[in-house]
MISEGU-215664 format. One record per atom (N, C-alpha, C): x, y, z; residue in three letters. Coordinates in steps of 0.1 Angstrom, whole numbers, plus 5000, padded with zeros to 4 digits. Layout:
// MISEGU-215664
XYZALA...
//
This chain:
// MISEGU-215664
500849885000MET500050005000MET500950135000MET502050125007PHE502950235008PHE503450274994PHE503850164986HIS504350194973HIS503350234963HIS502050194965LYS501050244957LYS500850394959LYS500950434971MET500750574974MET501950654968MET503150594969LEU504250664963LEU504050694948LEU503450594941SER503250614927SER502350724924SER501350744933VAL500350854931VAL500950994934VAL501650994945LEU502051124951LEU503451164948LEU504351074945ALA505751104945ALA506151214935ALA505551204923CYS505951304913CYS505651444917CYS504451474921SER504151614925SER504851654937SER504951554947CYS505651594960CYS507151614958CYS507751534950MET509251554948MET509451674940MET508651704930LEU508851824922LEU508751954931LEU507751944940GLN507552064949GLN508752084958GLN509251964963ALA510451974972ALA511652024964ALA511851984952THR512952034944THR512852184941THR511652234939ALA511452374937ALA511852454949ALA511352404961MET511652474973MET513152474976MET513752354973GLN515252344976GLN515952444967GLN515652454954ALA516252554945ALA516152694950ALA514952724955GLN514652864960GLN515552894972GLN515752794981ASP516552814993ASP518052834989ASP518452754979MET519852754975MET520152894969MET519252944961GLN519453074954GLN519653194963GLN519053184975GLN519053294984GLN520453334990GLN521253234991GLY522553264997GLY523753184992GLY523553114981TRP524453014977TRP525353064965TRP526653034966ASN527553064955ASN527352964944ASN526753004932LYS526452914922LYS527652844916LYS528752914916GLU530052844912GLU530452734921GLU530152754934ALA530552654944ALA529852524943ALA528652534937VAL527852404935VAL528552314925VAL529152374915ASN529852294904ASN531252264908ASN531852354916LYS533252334920LYS533452364935LYS533052274944PRO533052294958PRO534452314964PRO534452404974HIS535752434980HIS536252314988HIS537552284986PRO538152164993PRO537952165008PRO537852285014GLY537652295029GLY536252245033GLY535352225024LEU534052185027LEU534052035032LEU535151965029ASN535251825033ASN535251815049ASN536051895055TRP536051895070TRP534751955075TRP534252065069PHE533152135073PHE531852055073PHE531651985062SER530451905061SER530351785070SER531451735075SER531451625084SER531451665098SER531851795101ALA531951845115ALA530651845122ALA529651905116LYS528251905122LYS528051995134LYS528952015142PHE528752095155PHE529852195157PHE529452325156GLY530452435158GLY530052515170GLY530952595175LEU530752685186LEU530952825181LEU529952915183PHE530053055180PHE530353125194PHE531253225194ILE531453305206ILE531353455202ILE530453525208HIS530353665207HIS530953725219HIS531953805217TRP532753865229TRP533254005224TRP532954105232GLY533454235229GLY533154335240GLY533154465238LEU532854565248LEU531454545254LEU530554505245TYR529154475250TYR529054375261TYR530054285261SER530154185272SER530354245285SER531154355285GLU531454425298GLU530154495303GLU529354545293LEU528054615297LEU527054515302LEU526954395296GLY526054295301GLY524654325299GLY524254405289GLY522854435286GLY522354555293GLY523254635299LYS522854755306LYS523654885301LYS522954985297TRP523555115294TRP522955225303TRP523855285310LYS523355385320LYS522355325330LYS521155375330ASP520155315339ASP519055225332ASP519355195320SER518455115312SER518954975309SER518054875311SER518454735308SER517854695295SER518554615287TYR518054575274TYR518054425274TYR517054375266TYR516854235264TYR517054195250TYR517654085247GLY517854035234GLY518954095226GLY519854015221SER520954065212SER521754175219SER522454145230GLY523254235238GLY524354305230GLY524854245219GLU525854305211GLU525454425203GLU524054445203TRP523554565196TRP523254675206TRP523754675218ILE523354765228ILE523754915224ILE524854925217MET525355065213MET524255125204MET523755045194GLN522855095185GLN521455115191GLN521055025200ARG519755035206ARG519655155216ARG520755185223ALA520755295232ALA521155425226ALA521555415213LYS522055535205LYS523155595213LYS524055505218ALA525155555226ALA526155635217ALA526555755221PRO527555825213PRO528855745212PRO529455745200ALA530655665197ALA531755695207ALA531955825210GLY533055865219GLY532855815233GLY531555825237GLU531255785251GLU531255625252GLU530755555242TYR530855415242TYR532255365242TYR533155435235ALA534555385234ALA535155385248ALA534655465258LYS535255465271LYS535055345279LYS534155255274VAL533955125281VAL535255045280VAL536055065270ALA537254995269ALA538155015281ALA538055125288ALA538955155299ALA538655055311ALA537455005311SER537154905322SER537154765318SER537354735305PHE537354605300PHE538654535302PHE538654445312ASN539854375316ASN539554225319ASN539554145308PRO539054005310PRO540153915315PRO540453935328THR541453855335THR541053715337THR539753685335GLY539353545337GLY539453465324GLY539853525313PHE539953455301PHE541053345302PHE540753225297ASN541753115297ASN541553045284ASN542453065275ALA542253005261ALA542252855262ALA543152795270ALA543252655270ALA541952595276ALA541452655286GLN540152615292GLN538952625282GLN538952735275TRP537852745265TRP537952635254TRP539152615249ALA539252515239ALA538952375244ALA539452345256ALA539152215262ALA537652195265ALA536952295269ARG535552285271ARG534852255258ARG535252325247ALA534652305234ALA534852165229ALA536052115231LYS536351975227LYS535551875235LYS535451895248ALA534651805256ALA533151805253ALA532651915247ALA531251935244ALA531051865230ALA532051815224GLY531851755211GLY531951855199GLY532351975202ILE532552075192ILE533652045183ILE533552075170LYS534552045160LYS535152165154LYS534552285155TYR535152405151TYR534552525159TYR535352625160LEU535052745168LEU535252875160LEU534252965161VAL534353095154VAL534053195165VAL534953295166ILE534853405176ILE534853545169ILE534153635175THR534053775170THR535353845171THR535953875159ALA537153955159ALA536854105159ALA535754145152LYS535154275153LYS533654265150LYS532854315160HIS531454315157HIS531054465153HIS529754485153HIS529254615147HIS529754735155HIS530054715168GLU530554825176GLU531854885172GLU532554815163GLY533854865158GLY535054825166GLY534854765177PHE536054735186PHE536654605182PHE538054605181SER538754495176SER539254415188SER538954285188MET539354195199MET540654135196MET541454195188PHE542754145185PHE543754265183PHE545054235182ASP545954345181ASP546054385167ASP545554505164SER545454555151SER546354685149SER547054685138ARG547854805135ARG547054905128ARG545854875124VAL544954965116VAL544355065125VAL544155025138THR543455115147THR543955095162THR543755195170ASP544155185184ASP542855145192ASP541755135185PHE540455095192PHE540454945192PHE541354885200ASP541454735200ASP541854695215ASP541754565217ILE541954515231ILE543354535237ILE544354545228VAL545654565233VAL545954705236VAL545554795228ASP545854945229ASP544855015238ASP543654975238ALA542555055245ALA542155005258ALA542554895262THR542154835275THR543254805285THR542954795297PRO544054755307PRO544554615305PRO543854535297TYR544254395295TYR545654385288TYR545754465277HIS547054485270HIS547554355264HIS546654255261LYS547154125255LYS546154095244LYS546654005235ASP545853965224ASP545253825227ASP543953815231PRO543453675234PRO543253595222PRO543153655210MET542953575198MET544053485195MET545353535197LYS546453445194LYS546453325203LYS546153345216GLU546153235225GLU545053135222GLU543853185218LEU542753105215LEU542953025202LEU543553085192ALA543853015179ALA544852905182ALA545852925190ASP546852815193ASP546152705201ASP545352745211ALA544752645220ALA543752555212ALA543052615203CYS542052535195CYS542852435186CYS543852485180ARG544652385172ARG545252275180ARG545652305192LYS546252195201LYS545152095204LYS543852135205GLU542752045208GLU542151985195GLU542752015183GLY542251955171GLY541052025165GLY540752145170LEU539552215165LEU539952315154LEU539052315144GLN539152425134GLN538852555140GLN539552665136PHE539452795142PHE539152895132PHE538152985135GLY537853095126GLY537453225132GLY537353325125PHE536953455130PHE535653505123PHE534753565132TYR533653645127TYR534153785125TYR533753845114TYR534153985111TYR532954055105TYR532554165111SER531454255105SER532154355096SER531954325083GLN532754395073GLN532254525069GLN530854555071PHE530254675067PHE529854765079PHE529054705088LEU528654785099LEU529854815109LEU529954935112ASP531054975122ASP530555115128ASP529955105139TRP529355225145TRP530355325151TRP531655275152HIS532755365157HIS533255455147HIS533255415134GLU533855485124GLU532955575116GLU533355705113PRO532455795106PRO531955745092PRO532855665086ASP532455615072ASP531955475073ASP531955415085GLY531455275086GLY529855275085GLY529355155081GLY527955145080GLY527255155093GLY526055205093GLY525155195105GLY524955305114GLY525955375119ASN525755485129ASN525155605123ASN523855625125ASN523155745119ASN522755835130ASN523255815143TRP522955905154TRP524056005156TRP525355955154ASP526456035156ASP526756105142ASP526656035131PHE527156075118PHE525956095108PHE524856145113LYS523656155105LYS523756255094LYS524556355095ASN524656455085ASN525856435076ASN526556325078ARG527756295070ARG527456215057ARG528056255046LYS527956175034LYS529056065035LYS528655945038LYS529555835041LYS530255785028LYS531555755030ASP532355705019ASP532655555023ASP531755465020TYR531955325024TYR533155265018TYR533455295006ARG534655235000ARG535955275007ARG535955405012GLN537055445020GLN537155365033GLN536055345039TYR536055255051TYR536655115048TYR536155055037TYR536654925034TYR538154925032TYR538655025025GLN540055035021GLN540955075033GLN540355155043SER541255195054SER541155105066SER540055035068LYS539954945080LYS539454805077LYS538354785070SER537754655069SER538754555062SER539154585050ILE539954495043ILE541354475049ILE542054585053PRO543254565060PRO543154485073PRO542154495080GLN541954415092GLN541754265088GLN540954245078LEU540754105074LEU542054045070LEU542954115063LYS544254065059LYS545154045072LYS544954125082GLU545754095094GLU545253965100GLU543953935100LEU543553815106LEU544053695098LEU544053705085LEU544453595077LEU546053575077LEU546753685080ASN548253675080ASN548853645093ASN548153675104ASN548753675117ASN548353575127ASN547353485123TYR546753395133TYR546853245129TYR547753215120GLY547853085115GLY546753045106GLY546752915102PRO545752865092PRO544352875098PRO543452935091LEU542052955096LEU541152865088LEU540152815095GLY539152735089GLY538052815082GLY537652925088ILE536553015084ILE536853155086ILE536453245077ILE536153385080ILE534653395079ILE533953425090TRP532553435091TRP532153575089TRP531753615077PHE531453755074PHE529953785079PHE529653915081ASP528353945085ASP527954085080ASP526654105077MET526154235073MET526854295061MET526754235050PRO527354295038PRO526654425034PRO527454505027GLY526854635022GLY527954725017GLY527554825010GLY528554925005GLY529454894994GLY529354764989LEU530154724978LEU529354654967LEU529754674955SER529054604944SER529454464943SER528854384935GLU529254244934GLU530654234929GLU531054314919GLN532354304914GLN533454344925GLN533054454932GLU534054494943GLU534154384954GLU533054324957THR533054214967THR533954094962THR533754064949LYS534553964943LYS536053994944LYS536354124941GLN537754164942GLN538354154956GLN537454184966MET537854174980MET538154024983MET537253944979ILE537353804982ILE538653744976ILE538853784963ASP540053734956ASP541353774964ASP541353894968SER542553944975SER542853874988SER541753834995LEU541853765008LEU542153615005LEU541553554995LYS541753414992LYS543253394988LYS543853494983ALA545253474979ALA546153454991ALA545653495003ILE546453485015ILE546253345021ILE545053295021GLN544753165026GLN543653095017GLN544153035007PRO543152974998PRO542252865004PRO542752805015SER541952685021SER540952735030SER540952865034CYS539952925043CYS538552935037CYS537552895044LEU536152905039LEU535653045042LEU534853095033PHE534153225036PHE532653195036PHE531953255046SER530553235048SER529753305038SER528453265036SER527653335025SER527353475028SER527453515041ARG527153655044ARG528253755040ARG529253705032VAL530153795025VAL529353885015VAL528253835010GLY527353905002GLY527353864987GLY526353894980HIS526153874966HIS526253724962HIS525953634971GLY525953494968GLY527353444965GLY528353504971LEU529753464968LEU530453384979LEU529753334989GLY530353254999GLY530553114995GLY531253035003ASP531552895000ASP530452805005ASP529652845014TYR528552765020TYR527452855024TYR526252805026ILE525152885031ILE525152895046ILE524953015050ASP524553045064ASP523153095064ASP522253025071PHE520853075072PHE520753185082PHE519553245082GLY519353355091GLY519453315106GLY519553415115ASP519653375129ASP518553295133ASP518853185140SER517753085145SER516853035134SER517453015122GLU516652965111GLU517152825107GLU516152735105LEU516452595101LEU515552575088LEU516152525077PRO515352505065PRO514352395068PRO513152405063PRO512052315066PRO512252175061PRO513052155050THR513252025045THR514752005042THR515151875041PRO516551855038PRO516951915025PRO518151975025ILE518752035012ILE520151985010ILE520551984998GLU521851944994GLU522852054996GLU524152024996GLY525152124997GLY525552155012GLY526652235014ALA527052265027ALA526352385032ALA525852375045TRP525152485051TRP525152475066TRP524752585072GLU524952595087GLU523752675092GLU523252625104SER522252705111SER522852755124SER522552875128ILE523152935140ILE522152975150ILE522352935162TYR521452955173TYR522153005186TYR521453085193THR521953135206THR521753025217THR522553015227HIS522252925238HIS521152985247HIS521153115250ASN520053175257ASN519353265247ASN518953385250ASP518253475241ASP519153575234ASP520453575237SER521253685231SER522553625227SER523153685217TRP524453645212TRP525553695221TRP525453825224GLY526453885234GLY525853865248GLY526753865258TYR526453845272TYR525453945277TYR524353895283ILE523453975291ILE523253915304ILE523653985315ARG523653915328ARG522353875333ARG521253945328HIS519953905333HIS519153805324HIS519853755314ASP519253665305ASP519653525309ASP518653455315MET518853315320MET518053215313MET517553245301ASN516753155293ASN517553065285ASN518252965291PHE519252885284PHE518552755279PHE518952715267LYS518452585262LYS518952475270LYS518152375274SER518552265282SER519352165274SER520052075280PRO520751975272PRO519851895262PRO518651865267ALA517751795258ALA517451885245ALA517252015248GLU516952105236GLU518152115227GLU519352125232ILE520552125224ILE520651995216ILE520551885222ILE520751755216ILE519651735205ILE518451775207ARG517451755197ARG517651855186ARG518051975189LEU518352075179LEU519452035170LEU520551975176LEU521651925168LEU521251815159LEU520351725164SER519951605157SER519051655145SER518151755148SER517251805138SER518051875126SER519051955130VAL519852015119VAL520551905111VAL521151805118ALA521851705111ALA520951625102ALA519651605107SER518751525099SER518351595086SER518651725085LYS518351795072LYS519651825064LYS520751765069GLY522051775062GLY522951885065GLY522751965076GLY523552075079GLY524352065092GLY524952185095ASN525752195107ASN524952285117ASN525152265129LEU524652355140LEU525852435146LEU525752565146MET526752645153MET526052715164MET526252665177LEU525652715189LEU526452825195LEU525852935199ASN526553045205ASN526653045220ASN527853085225VAL528053115239VAL528553265240VAL528053335250GLY528453475252GLY529153495265GLY530553495265PRO531253515277PRO531053655283PRO531253675296ASP531053805302ASP532353895300ASP532354015306GLY533454105305GLY534754055311GLY534653955320LYS535853905326LYS536453785318LYS535653745308GLY536153625300GLY535553495306GLY534553505314GLU533953375319GLU532653345312GLU532553215309TRP531253165303TRP530153155313TRP528953175309PRO527853155318PRO527853015324PRO527452995336ALA527552865343ALA526752765336ALA525552805331TYR524652705324TYR525252665311TYR525952755304SER526552715291SER527652605294SER528452625304ILE529452525308ILE528752395311ILE527752395320LYS527152275324LYS526352195313LYS525652275305TYR524752205295TYR525552165283TYR526652235280LEU527452185269LEU528252065273LEU528552055286GLU529251935291GLU528351815289GLU527051835293GLU526051725291GLU525851685277GLU525851785268THR525751755253THR526951675249THR528151705254GLY529351625250GLY529251485255GLY528651465267LYS528551325272LYS527651245263LYS526551315258TRP525651245249TRP526351205236TRP527151305231LEU527851275218LEU528951165220LEU529451155231GLN530451045233GLN529750905231GLN528450895234GLN527650775232GLN527150765218GLN526650875213TYR525850875201TYR526450955189TYR527650995191GLY528251085181GLY528351035167GLY528450895165GLU528450845152GLU527150875144GLU526050905151SER524850935144SER524751085140SER525851165143ILE525851305140ILE527051335130ILE528251305135TYR529451345127TYR529451255114TYR529751335103GLY529951265091GLY528751205084GLY527551245089THR526351195084THR525751285073THR524851225066THR524051305056THR522651315062THR521751385054HIS520351395059HIS519751265060HIS518651255068GLY517951135070GLY517151095058GLY517250965055ILE516550915043ILE515150875046ILE514850875059ILE513450855063ILE512950985068ILE511751035064PRO511251165068PRO511051165083PRO510951285089ALA510651305104ALA509351225107ALA509351165119GLN508251085123GLN507751135137GLN506651085142PRO506151125155PRO507151095166PRO508050995164TRP509050955174TRP510351035173TRP510551105161GLY511851175160GLY512351195146GLY513651195144VAL514251215131VAL515251115128VAL515851115116THR516851025112THR518051095105THR519151025106THR520451065099THR520950945092THR521850965083SER522250845074SER523750845072SER524250725070LYS525550705064LYS525450585054LYS526350565046PRO526250445036PRO525950315044PRO524850255041GLY524550125048GLY524050135061GLY523750255066LYS523250275080LYS522150385080LYS521150365088VAL520150465092VAL520150475107VAL520250595112PHE520250625126PHE518850685130PHE518150615138LEU516850665143LEU516950735156LEU516750865156HIS516850955168HIS515550955175HIS515350875185VAL514050855191VAL513850955203VAL513051055201TRP512751155211TRP511551125219TRP510651055213GLN509251025219GLN508950875217GLN508650815228LEU508450665228LEU506950645225LEU506650545217PRO505250505215PRO504750425227PRO503550445231ASP503050385244ASP502850235243ASP502950175231ASN502850035230ASN504249965228ASN505350045228GLY506649985227GLY507049945213GLY506249975203GLN506549935189GLN506850055181GLN508050065176LEU508550175168LEU508350145153LEU507450215147ARG507150185133ARG507950285124ARG508650225115VAL509550315106VAL509050285091VAL508150375086PRO507650355073PRO508750385063PRO508750295052GLY509750315041GLY511050255043GLY511350195055LEU512650125057LEU512449985052LEU512849965039THR512549845032THR513749775027THR514949825029ALA516149765025ALA516349635033ALA517249545029ARG517449425036ARG518249455049ARG517649435060ILE518249475073ILE519249365078ILE520449405082ASN521349305088ASN521349305103ASN521149425109SER521049435124SER520349565128SER519849555140VAL519149675146VAL519649675161VAL520449775165THR521049785178THR520849925184THR520949925197LEU521050055204LEU522550105201LEU522650225195LEU523950275191LEU524950275203LEU526150235200GLY527150235210GLY527150115220GLY526250025218THR526049905226THR525949785217THR526049665224ALA525849545217ALA524349495218ALA523549575223ILE522149535226ILE521349535212ILE520949415208ALA520149395196ALA518749405199ALA517949465190LEU516549485192LEU515749405182LEU514649335186PRO513849265177PRO513249355167PRO513049305155TRP512449385144TRP511749285135TRP510749345128LYS509949275118LYS509749365106LYS509949305095GLN509949385083GLN508749345073GLN508049435068SER507049405058SER507449475045SER506449475035ALA506849535022ALA506949685023ALA506349745033ASP506349895033ASP506849955046ASP507249875056GLU507749935068GLU508549835076GLU509249885086THR509949805096THR509449845110THR509149735118VAL508649765132VAL509649705141VAL510149795150ILE511149755160ILE510549755174ILE510849645181THR510349635195THR511349695204THR510949795212LEU511849875221LEU511949805234LEU513149825241PRO513349765254PRO512449835265PRO512249765275ALA511449825286ALA512149935293ALA513449925294GLU514350035300GLU514950115288GLU514550245288TRP515050325277TRP516250415282TRP517350405275PRO518650465280PRO518550615282PRO518050685273ASP518150835273ASP516850895267ASP515950945276LYS514650995271LYS514851125263LYS516051185263ARG516251305255ARG516351265241ARG517151165238ASN517351115225ASN518250985225ASN517650875224THR518350745223THR518350715208THR519550675203VAL519650645189VAL519750495186VAL518950455177ILE518950315172ILE519650315158ILE520650215157GLN521350205145GLN520850085137GLN520450115125VAL519950005116VAL521049995104VAL521649875104GLU522549845093GLU521849755082GLU522049795070TYR521349725059TYR522249695047TYR521749615038SER522449585026SER521649625014SER522249645003GLY521549684991GLY521049824991GLY520049854983GLN519649994981GLN518450024990GLN518550134997GLN517450185005GLN516950314999GLN515750324995PRO515250444988PRO515350564998PRO515650674992ASP515650804999ASP514250864999ASP513550855010TRP512250915011TRP512151045018TRP513351115019SER513451235028SER512551345023SER512251355010GLN511351465005GLN509951415004GLN509551295007LEU508251255006LEU507251325015LEU506151365010ARG505151445018ARG504351365028ARG504151235026THR503251155035THR503751155049THR502851195058GLN503151215072GLN502451105081GLN503051055091THR502550945099THR501650995110THR500550935113VAL499650965124VAL499450835131VAL499550835145SER499350715153SER498750755166SER497950665171LYS497350685184LYS498250665196LYS499450605193HIS500450575203HIS501350685207HIS501050805201TYR501850925205TYR500751035209TYR501251135217PRO500251235222PRO499551305210PRO500351335200GLN499751405188GLN500751405176GLN500251425165ALA501051445153ALA501051585148ALA502151655148ASN502351785143ASN502851785129ASN502051835120ILE502351815106ILE502551955100ILE503752005097PRO503952135091PRO503252155078PRO502852275075ALA502152305063ALA503052295051ALA504352295053ILE505252285042ILE505152155035ILE504652055042TRP504551915036TRP503251895028TRP502351995028ALA501151985020ALA501351985005ALA500451944998ILE500351954983ILE499452074980ILE499852164972TYR499152294970TYR498452304957TYR497252354957ASN496452364945ASN496052514943ASN495752554930GLY495352684927GLY496352794932GLY495952894939ASN496853004943ASN497452974957ASN497052864963ALA497752834976ALA499252814974ALA499952864983HIS501452854982HIS502052864996HIS503352834997THR504052855010THR504752985010THR504853045021LYS505653175023LYS506353165036LYS507553215036GLN508253225049GLN508053355055GLN507653355068TYR507453475075TYR508553485086TYR509253605086THR510353625096THR509853735105THR509953715118PHE509553825128PHE510253795141PHE510053885150SER510553865164SER509653925174SER509653855186HIS508753905197HIS509454015205HIS510754015204TYR511554125210TYR512854135202TYR513654235205PHE514854255196PHE515754135195PHE515954095182GLY516853985180GLY516353845181GLY515053835186ASP514453705188ASP513853655175ASP514653625166TRP514153595152TRP513453465152TRP512253465145LYS511453345143LYS511253335128LYS511253215123HIS511053195108HIS509953085107HIS508853115102GLU507753025100GLU507353005085GLU507352885081ASN506852855067ASN505452825068ASN504552905062CYS503152895063CYS502452875050CYS501352815050ALA500452805038ALA499552925038ALA499552995026THR498653115025THR498153115010THR497453225007GLY496853234994GLY495553164991GLY494953105002MET493753025000MET492553115001MET491953144989VAL490853244989VAL489553164983VAL489753084973THR488553014967THR488752864970THR487652794968PRO487752644970PRO488752574961PRO489152634950ASN490252574942ASN491552594949ASN491752684958ASP492952704965ASP493152604977ASP492952484974ALA493052384985ALA494452334988ALA494652295000ILE495952225003ILE495552085008ILE496351985005ILE496151845008ILE497251785016ILE496951725027PHE497951665035PHE497851515033PHE498851445026PRO498851305025PRO499251245039PRO498451155044LEU498651095057LEU498850945056LEU499650895065GLU499750745067GLU499150725081GLU497850695083VAL497250675096VAL497450535100VAL498150505111GLN498550375114GLN497450305123GLN496550375129ASP495650315139ASP494250375137ASP493250295138GLU491850345137GLU491550415150GLU490450495150GLY490150575162GLY489650715158GLY489350785169ASP488950925168ASP490151015169ASP490251125161TYR491351225162TYR490751365161TYR491251445171LYS490851585171LYS491751665161LYS491151745152VAL491851825142VAL492051965148VAL493252005149ILE493652145154ILE494452215143ILE493952335140LEU494652415130LEU495552525137LEU496752525134ASP497752625140ASP498052735130ASP497452855132TYR497552955122TYR497653095128TYR497953195120ALA497853335122ALA496853395113ALA496053485118CYS494953545110CYS494753685114CYS494853775104GLU494653915106GLU493153945107GLU492754055114PRO491354085116PRO490554085103PRO491154135092ALA490454145079ALA490154005073ALA490853905078SER490653775073SER489753685082SER489553745094ALA488753665104ALA487253655100ALA486653545105GLY485253525103GLY484953465089GLY485953425082GLN485753355069GLN485553205071GLN484853145061GLN484553005063GLN485552915055GLN485952815062GLY486752705056GLY486252575060GLY486852475054ILE486352335057ILE487552235056ILE487552145066VAL488452035066VAL487651905062VAL488251835052THR487551705048THR488551595049THR487951475052LEU488751355052LEU487751235051LEU487951155041LEU487051035039LEU485551065040LEU485251175033GLY483751215033GLY483351285046GLY484151295056GLN483851375068GLN484151525066GLN483251605071ARG483451755069ARG483451825082ARG484451905084LEU484551995096LEU484652135092LEU483452205091PRO483452345088PRO483952435100PRO484552545096PHE485052635107PHE485052775102PHE485052865112LEU485253015109LEU486653055114LEU487453125106THR488753175111THR488653275122THR489653265131LEU489653355143LEU490753455142LEU490553575145ALA491553675145ALA492653655155ALA493853665151THR495053655161THR495853785162THR495653885153GLY496354005154GLY496854065141GLY497154185141ILE497654255129ILE499154225128ILE499554195116GLN500954155113GLN501654265105GLN502654335111ASP503454425104ASP504854425110ASP505654525105SER507054525110SER507154555125SER506054605131HIS506154645145HIS505454535154HIS504854445148ARG504054345156ARG504454205151ARG504754115161PRO505153975157PRO503853905153PRO504053795145MET502953705142MET502453635154MET501153635156ALA500553565167ALA499753445161ALA499953325167PHE499353205162PHE498353155173PHE497353085168ILE496353025176ILE496252875172ILE496052795182GLN495752655179GLN494252635180GLN493652625169HIS492152625168HIS491552485166HIS490952425176PRO490352295174PRO489052315165PRO488952235154VAL487852255146VAL486952125145VAL487252025152GLY486351905153GLY487151775154GLY486351665154ILE486851535155ILE486451455142ILE487451375137ILE487251285126ILE487451145131ILE486851055124HIS486950915128HIS487650835117HIS488650755120ILE489350675110ILE488850535113ILE488150475103GLN487650345105GLN488750235102GLN489450255092GLU490550165088GLU491850245086GLU492950185092PRO494250255090PRO494650245075PRO495550335071GLY496050335058GLY496250485053GLY496350495040LYS496650625033LYS495350705033LYS495450825038GLN494250915038GLN494751055034GLN493851125027ASN494151265023ASN493251365031ASN493951445039LEU493151555046LEU493251685038LEU492151735035THR492151865027THR491551975035THR492252095033ILE491752225039ILE491452315027ILE490352375027LYS490052475016LYS489052575021LYS488952695015PRO487952795018PRO486652755011PRO485552805016VAL484252795009VAL484052904999VAL483052894991GLU482852994981GLU482453134988GLU482853244982GLY482453374987GLY483453444996GLY484553384999ASN485553455007ASN486353554998ASN486753665004ARG487453764996ARG488953785000ARG489253725011GLN490653735016GLN491253585018GLN492553575019ALA493153445022ALA492653405036ALA492353275037LEU491853235050LEU492753265062LEU494053235061PHE494953255072PHE496353215067PHE497353225076GLN498653175074GLN498853045083GLN498652935076LEU498652805084LEU500052755086LEU500452745099LYS501752695102LYS501852535102LYS500752475108GLN500752325109GLN499352285112GLN499152155110ILE497952095115ILE498351995126ILE497551975136ILE497851885147ILE496651785148ILE497051655148LEU496051555149LEU496251485162LEU495251495171GLU495451445185GLU494551335187GLU495051215190PRO494251095193PRO493351125205PRO492051085204VAL491151105215VAL491250985224VAL491651005236LYS491850895246LYS490650865254LYS
//
């Protein structure tokens, strides 16, 4: 039955996935790099886990300027407070990171399972965290510390076997009159951005490439002020110094060696090529002393697994304070992540995207002849069903152990019997070794629904779209720097603008249908309908709020009714407007199917 469904749906589903993938690639990908990949991508693509460190004068401020406290993205405090450049520069007089210990930082990173480290050499504030001959506004000349921590850290990372790289904000520089961004001090100035590049930005980049040994990455940020040709000339002059160094896509004009997605952005489906997702450990890149919202070890482990399941790298950020000390929870929780990787690292490092789509129980990663099942959620009957795993199986074991698990294979799935004692409820990995050819179903739209899990959350990105219905990515924040990226279904105005969710319902029973959407007041009160196997659930859309640049998207989980599944199998759930609507129904993030207990 599984393969019959494939023949019906695979063509449209795979084509839609390919179109989405191409769109993602075009947004930040060097088209030349697709045909001639950089040799440095060999280590990068297998590394999977990197550490980002934001450290600068903002770390000394800790999210507070004068009598005001700031939340989110502490490294932007100069801009948010509109602090005068001359006054802000005085912070350097008290910046004395005597707690900095390069060997300790590198050892912590290695113990956490980190494979590469990137640290801010210069952020938008314009302060250089290295010894620069281009300016005196650096850590050696302007602070009582009078040492270059970057040299020590570069050496320490290499001793631990870590690739080392620098973040550099090439365009924004709020300290310099001709730098990008500062319009409160220099608002009446006609800025000469090319002069800034020639006098500071490019010379400092050359210092970093010449003076700190072999670098794995220059992580550019906030491009601007240069044409594509000028950017290419800059890149060529820098590549001449270290040809093996990778440049991130934020160098601009699609000229990087790999894709860096937006802050806290993860592509909705697996994509090919080298790419990276970047996330904060708490809510800020730079240190904020009152920000205690740290991701738990379970959240880090599942985020890392999710990124790897889509074929990319996770670079997680830590923001040290002005003394050079890491937050205690960053130390503790990264140590826990490292312990998990000691047991299950084979399922992360050197893997490709999962060839089995995300399931109610978790995600998958792959290596030749192996599928790794990352089990986050246990089925209440102890039977793990893996649709599409049809290759000839040689063994099924708990990864890192000799514990074999019973399994039974049919024409369209494999069912694994789980042990009564589950090793790690955050994420235990099952290794399946197989022979022969295993189909890659990673882009297949069919989503699994089972009564043995609390609910099935099915993103709208997996639907099949008709008429004017389409997906759109919405980017917004609830507070400064708290970026959210949601891929939603929209454009549904007439009954022809339907979206169809192909489902693999594994168990008969009643299921509550919940629509998770955002809806502006102008679209509220419109009629829509959910259908499945002749059952109809009419609903009226509910207003969730106005969406604009000043307001974040607000979502509601709207229960619209209960459907009954008489027989398990392939089902198509359809959502469409009724006749007479004038606006798009809503922006649908996902549907939720909740078994009625």
